[in-house]
ZAMARGU-4260 file (C-alpha; in steps of 0.2 Angstrom, whole numbers, plus 5000, padded with zeros to 4 digits):
<rodrens>
0) 4963/4667/4692 | 4956/4684/4695 | 4956/4696/4681 | 4961/4715/4681 | 4959/4729/4669
5) 4974/4740/4665 | 4968/4757/4670 | 4954/4764/4659 | 4960/4756/4644 | 4948/4741/4645
10) 4962/4729/4642 | 4958/4714/4654 | 4972/4703/4659 | 4975/4690/4672 | 4980/4697/4689
15) 4997/4689/4687 | 5006/4688/4670 | 5021/4679/4664 | 5037/4688/4659 | 5045/4677/4646
20) 5062/4686/4646 | 5071/4673/4656 | 5067/4659/4644 | 5081/4665/4632 | 5089/4681/4639
25) 5096/4690/4654 | 5098/4675/4666 | 5111/4664/4657 | 5108/4650/4644 | 5091/4649/4635
30) 5080/4635/4639 | 5076/4623/4625 | 5062/4627/4614 | 5051/4613/4620 | 5053/4618/4638
35) 5049/4636/4634 | 5033/4632/4625 | 5028/4619/4638 | 5030/4632/4652 | 5020/4645/4643
40) 5006/4633/4640 | 5007/4627/4658 | 5005/4645/4663 | 4989/4647/4653 | 4982/4631/4661
45) 4985/4639/4678 | 4975/4654/4673 | 4988/4666/4666 | 4982/4676/4651 | 4995/4690/4650
50) 5012/4686/4642 | 5026/4698/4640 | 5040/4697/4627 | 5051/4709/4617 | 5061/4711/4602
55) 5077/4713/4613 | 5075/4695/4620 | 5079/4688/4604 | 5068/4681/4589 | 5066/4664/4598
60) 5057/4672/4612 | 5043/4679/4602 | 5043/4664/4591 | 5041/4652/4606 | 5027/4663/4613
65) 5018/4664/4596 | 5019/4645/4594 | 5014/4641/4612 | 4999/4653/4612 | 4993/4648/4595
70) 4980/4636/4601 | 4972/4649/4613 | 4977/4665/4604 | 4961/4674/4606 | 4960/4671/4625
75) 4976/4679/4629 | 4985/4696/4629 | 5002/4696/4620 | 5013/4711/4624 | 5030/4715/4615
80) 5042/4729/4614 | 5052/4740/4602 | 5065/4753/4606 | 5083/4746/4606 | 5095/4749/4591
85) 5095/4734/4580 | 5085/4725/4594 | 5101/4723/4605 | 5098/4729/4623 | 5116/4725/4628
90) 5123/4740/4619 | 5113/4753/4628 | 5109/4761/4612 | 5091/4766/4608 | 5081/4768/4592
95) 5063/4773/4592 | 5062/4781/4575 | 5045/4779/4567 | 5052/4768/4553 | 5060/4757/4566
100) 5044/4755/4576 | 5035/4750/4560 | 5048/4737/4556 | 5049/4730/4573 | 5030/4729/4573
105) 5030/4719/4556 | 5043/4707/4562 | 5035/4704/4579 | 5018/4701/4571 | 5026/4687/4560
110) 5036/4679/4575 | 5020/4680/4586 | 5010/4672/4573 | 4996/4685/4575 | 4987/4699/4566
115) 4988/4711/4580 | 5000/4715/4595 | 4988/4717/4610 | 5000/4729/4619 | 5015/4737/4611
120) 5028/4745/4623 | 5042/4757/4620 | 5055/4747/4629 | 5065/4763/4634 | 5062/4781/4631
125) 5073/4787/4616 | 5079/4805/4620 | 5083/4808/4602 | 5065/4805/4596 | 5051/4816/4602
130) 5039/4805/4612 | 5025/4813/4602 | 5032/4805/4586 | 5033/4788/4595 | 5015/4789/4601
135) 5009/4795/4584 | 5017/4781/4576 | 5009/4768/4587 | 4993/4778/4586 | 4994/4774/4567
140) 4997/4756/4570 | 4982/4755/4581 | 4971/4763/4567 | 4978/4750/4555 | 4973/4736/4567
145) 4991/4730/4569 | 4992/4735/4587 | 4978/4735/4601 | 4986/4746/4615 | 5001/4758/4618
150) 5013/4755/4632 | 5028/4764/4639 | 5042/4756/4650 | 5053/4765/4663 | 5046/4782/4657
155) 5045/4798/4668 | 5029/4806/4673 | 5033/4821/4661 | 5035/4808/4646 | 5020/4799/4651
160) 5009/4814/4650 | 5016/4820/4634 | 5014/4803/4626 | 4996/4801/4633 | 4991/4817/4625
165) 4994/4810/4608 | 4989/4792/4611 | 4981/4785/4627 | 4994/4775/4636 | 4986/4758/4642
170) 5000/4753/4653 | 5017/4758/4660 | 5029/4744/4663 | 5043/4748/4675 | 5053/4739/4689
175) 5043/4738/4705 | 5044/4727/4720 | 5049/4727/4738 | 5066/4728/4732 | 5063/4743/4720
180) 5050/4756/4725 | 5055/4770/4714 | 5038/4771/4706 | 5030/4776/4722 | 5039/4793/4720
185) 5026/4801/4708 | 5024/4788/4695 | 5010/4778/4703 | 5001/4794/4706 | 5003/4800/4688
190) 4996/4784/4680 | 4982/4783/4693 | 4977/4801/4688 | 4978/4797/4669 | 4969/4780/4671
195) 4984/4770/4665 | 4988/4752/4671 | 5004/4747/4679 | 5014/4732/4675 | 5029/4728/4687
200) 5043/4719/4679 | 5056/4710/4691 | 5042/4709/4704 | 5053/4697/4714 | 5069/4708/4713
205) 5077/4698/4700 | 5076/4683/4711 | 5082/4691/4727 | 5065/4691/4735 | 5064/4672/4733
210) 5076/4670/4747 | 5087/4659/4737 | 5101/4671/4733 | 5115/4673/4746 | 5133/4677/4747
215) 5137/4659/4741 | 5127/4661/4725 | 5136/4662/4709 | 5129/4669/4693 | 5135/4662/4676
220) 5140/4670/4660 | 5125/4679/4652 | 5117/4682/4669 | 5114/4701/4671 | 5115/4699/4690
225) 5133/4696/4689 | 5136/4714/4687 | 5122/4722/4696 | 5127/4733/4711 | 5113/4726/4722
230) 5120/4708/4720 | 5138/4712/4725 | 5148/4711/4741 | 5142/4722/4755 | 5126/4727/4747
235) 5121/4709/4744 | 5125/4705/4763 | 5115/4720/4769 | 5100/4716/4758 | 5099/4699/4765
240) 5090/4707/4780 | 5075/4712/4770 | 5072/4695/4764 | 5075/4687/4781 | 5062/4698/4789
245) 5049/4696/4775 | 5052/4678/4777 | 5046/4679/4794 | 5030/4687/4788 | 5028/4673/4775
250) 5030/4659/4788 | 5016/4667/4798 | 5005/4668/4783 | 5009/4650/4778 | 5016/4656/4762
255) 5033/4658/4754 | 5043/4674/4753 | 5040/4675/4734 | 5021/4674/4737 | 5021/4687/4750
260) 5031/4699/4738 | 5019/4696/4724 | 5004/4698/4735 | 5011/4714/4742 | 5011/4721/4724
265) 4994/4715/4720 | 4988/4723/4736 | 4994/4741/4731 | 4982/4745/4718 | 4968/4735/4708
270) 4976/4740/4691 | 4993/4733/4695 | 4997/4716/4686 | 5015/4710/4689 | 5024/4699/4677
275) 5036/4687/4686 | 5047/4676/4675 | 5053/4659/4678 | 5060/4644/4669 | 5054/4631/4681
280) 5036/4624/4683 | 5036/4623/4702 | 5041/4641/4703 | 5027/4646/4691 | 5015/4636/4702
285) 5022/4645/4717 | 5020/4662/4709 | 5002/4659/4704 | 4998/4653/4722 | 5002/4671/4727
290) 4985/4676/4721 | 4977/4667/4735 | 4988/4675/4748 | 4978/4689/4757 | 4988/4702/4766
295) 4978/4711/4780 | 4980/4730/4783 | 4991/4725/4798 | 5002/4714/4787 | 5004/4729/4775
300) 5008/4741/4788 | 5021/4729/4795 | 5029/4726/4778 | 5029/4745/4775 | 5038/4747/4792
305) 5051/4734/4787 | 5055/4741/4770 | 5056/4759/4776 | 5068/4754/4790 | 5079/4743/4779
310) 5082/4752/4763 | 5089/4742/4749 | 5108/4745/4746 | 5115/4747/4729 | 5108/4754/4712
315) 5097/4744/4701 | 5108/4744/4686 | 5126/4748/4681 | 5130/4765/4676 | 5127/4761/4658
320) 5110/4753/4662 | 5105/4768/4673 | 5108/4780/4658 | 5093/4772/4649 | 5081/4776/4663
325) 5070/4791/4659 | 5070/4804/4673
</rodrens>
């Protein structure tokens, strides 16, 4: 697989990473430990060298990644995150106090079975803690050799600039896909100016862009999509048009809708590295195949026309979830 460098940080990753959240959090029951470890190792065998987890996904998530990556630890980039009160994202309460950041770092190092966290993100911006204090704490952890690079998630341009002035930000991780284009309104321009890489999470629109979600789809207990406005009623019906139209482009390219969606992201900038997640080997293989899909300038113009004329209906999160997004 091709490699990419996240901005001017020098941090090299595979063009496509693996988001590990869904193995244990957010989309229903967790997979078994063996299945989770096997999927991570299969991703490495397919060329993936960029793995993303977080304290908030549960201790198992980091532990499985640590065990899975142990045989090839020095050949991969492990990213994890801090920032939720007691590590519980479901409450919507944040905690990025310096002492909490340090505690999470120590816990993550143990669970990941490593002596350094390659990329340490603030999961969400905590308005009660100056971002300068957050950046300064991670700067100290970098000086101590416990962290390699500093990252932010869902941060505004103003916050990014303030943090970057204290400790260079290697990567911003935010939701970005054909289904969520908010970063195009100033964020991508800011990170490009500052030399920061961009890591889109939910690059397949939380599964919507696979073409497998429709009005007959039911989301089980523990699946965050059960409450998300974009997956409900009239919004879901309206958003089906986007997937159907992109599907026609995919058919012409001899690819799947998922592959076109990921190829579209990869075509935006050379410092963008999406991290699609999955629990299924065949989906993992399909996602990796997107790196071989080439979209021409005409393809990109056609897709842009489609997305401009078929705006997504419904907000990304519930009201509680939207309150944690830095604006």
